[in-house]
C-alpha positions in Angstrom: 0.0 0.0 0.0 1.4 3.4 -1.0 2.1 5.9 1.8 -0.3 8.9 2.2 1.8 12.0 1.9 0.8 14.9 4.2 1.8 18.6 4.1 1.5 20.3 7.5 0.8 24.0 7.5 0.7 25.9 10.8 2.7 29.0 11.9 3.4 27.4 15.4 6.3 24.9 15.2 5.1 23.1 18.4 1.7 22.4 16.8 3.4 21.0 13.6 5.7 18.9 15.7 2.8 17.5 17.7 0.8 16.6 14.6 3.9 15.2 13.0 4.5 12.9 16.0 0.8 11.9 16.0 0.9 11.0 12.3 4.2 9.1 12.6 2.3 6.5 14.7 0.1 5.8 11.7 1.2 3.1 9.3 1.4 4.4 5.7 1.3 8.1 6.6 4.3 10.3 5.8 4.8 14.0 6.5 6.3 15.1 3.2 6.8 18.7 4.3 5.9 21.6 6.5 5.0 25.3 6.0 4.6 28.2 8.4 2.3 30.4 6.3 0.0 30.3 3.3 2.6 31.5 0.8 5.0 28.8 1.8 2.1 26.3 1.7 1.3 27.1 -1.9 5.0 26.7 -3.0 5.5 23.5 -1.1 2.2 22.1 -2.4 3.5 22.6 -6.0 6.9 21.2 -5.3 6.0 18.2 -3.0 2.6 17.1 -4.4 1.1 15.9 -1.2 -2.0 13.8 -1.1 -3.5 15.8 1.7 -2.8 19.3 3.2 -3.5 19.9 6.9 -4.0 23.7 7.0 -4.3 26.2 9.9 -6.4 29.3 9.3 -4.7 32.0 11.2 -1.2 32.5 9.9 1.1 35.5 8.8 1.6 36.6 5.2 -1.4 34.7 3.9 -4.0 32.9 5.9 -5.0 29.3 5.4 -8.3 30.1 3.8 -6.7 32.1 1.0 -4.0 29.5 0.6 -6.6 26.7 0.4 -8.5 28.7 -2.3 -5.2 29.1 -4.3 -4.2 25.5 -3.9 -7.5 24.1 -5.0 -7.7 26.5 -7.9 -4.4 25.1 -9.2 -4.9 21.5 -8.0 -8.7 20.9 -7.8 -8.3 17.3 -6.7 -6.0 18.0 -3.8 -7.6 17.3 -0.4 -7.3 20.1 2.2 -8.4 19.7 5.8 -8.6 22.9 7.9 -7.3 22.5 11.4 -7.8 25.4 13.8 -8.4 26.6 17.3 -11.1 29.0 16.0 -14.8 28.5 16.7 -15.8 25.1 15.2 -19.0 26.3 13.6 -17.3 29.3 12.0 -14.3 27.2 10.9 -16.6 24.7 9.1 -18.4 27.4 7.3 -15.2 29.1 6.3 -13.6 25.8 5.2 -16.7 24.8 3.1 -16.6 28.2 1.4 -13.1 27.7 0.1 -13.6 24.1 -0.9 -11.8 22.3 1.9 -12.8 18.7 2.4 -13.2 19.0 6.2 -12.5 21.2 9.2 -11.5 20.2 12.7 -11.3 22.5 15.7 -9.5 21.8 18.9 -12.4 23.6 20.6 -15.3 21.4 21.7 -18.6 22.1 20.0 -21.9 20.3 20.6 -24.2 19.5 17.7 -21.8 20.8 15.1 -23.4 20.2 11.7 -21.6 18.0 9.1 -20.0 19.7 6.1 -21.8 19.3 2.9 
């Protein structure tokens, strides 16, 4: 089985490290690269060709929503999952608006509606 290649995008290195460690425990998942802002995410997406991009929203230079919009315009079949500490309901709405496949918030939210 081929390895699932993941690009991690978050401006906080400790968050990227934690996600990287979590994913390293998964068989057939490989972190192929990391980016600290949306502009770097777009460039690394082009260069590395990940299967999936885990994208934070709030970052310097270019936020994750704008980066997601740009990535999906150029690579419409790329899968982008928004990861954030923002309000879960707002994050899902924002993620759906830019074409992300899913959104996950670290904040608890009861009765969060599924993305369509």
